[in-house]
Phi, psi and omega in degrees: 000131183283163177278129174255130180270139181235043178080150179056027179069022184259139172274168178300319179299317179295321179297315180292324179294319178296324179294318181294330182286342180221110179292137182245115177232097182280117178256112180254130176269154182277065176237151182242153171245154182268132179224151175288126181292139174260142172287167179298321178299317179294320179296318177295321179298325180283349190254143172269327180216152169238113191234147169255134179179196185221134173286123185251349181199162179200160170207157181229150174205171177275135177216162175262118178246117188067239177244019184241134176273126183211167176277135179234137179246136178248130179246135171270115189251116179276122185273127173269313181196152172272144177262352182247008179081001181251099180284141176287164182291347183225151178287352175226133179237160178257128178248128178256129173236155177274137180100170180141199182228131173233116184062233180267000184256132177238153180217136181239135173248106183296137183094349179286151177298135181262070178294137182230144178297138177063020175250120177294142182204159168257128182232138172263118189247135175258131183280129177259324181198170178306122179064017175234127186226159166241163178281123181299133178059028177055235185296339179290346180251017182230125184226095175303145178259115183233145181286142173275190184296339178262005179086007178276125181284130183228151177289140178236119179284149182273059180298336181286337181258345179223126175263105186272151176292161186283091178236114186301327181260025177302138180304318182299319179290320183287329185266335183300127178087359180276152170280167179296321176297323178294318178296318179299322179293316177300316181296315180299318179297318180294318178295321179297319179297315182293322185282352179287000000 
């Protein structure tokens, strides 16, 4: 059986071993941070990929980001489909978010995307390194897919974690409540406008 790489030079076995070594329980408080709302065009400009998929594994550790030591969580994200027509080089990508839990210590970065294990989501991803991404514009680039009363899965914007300024064409406002085909159509129209 060949070695499969999962970002940061890790094999799947190494990724799973790291996950088993540190239990991840993300505790998010219901507080919001204020952020400048991005339009869908700006969000797409910040993104390398727009993907639908599910985080299937994770691990967290302490790292130095800038000049600050903080907890960072890595998620192995299984890709179902791209919504912007740009497929990633691998069917699984690694997403890095700020915050998480290591041992008995937890750290929260308000406004950060709240990626969760086994939750389908649409994510706008900014490339950090080959096969390593962060969520573009933090919570503004993360949309969990949840069923409505009829069982239709729709994108849900994280208004509870980010209080956006009043911008009528804000990506969060335009994408919230859309199905993935509707979101893909909005994205295609935006890309078409930019490419003219």
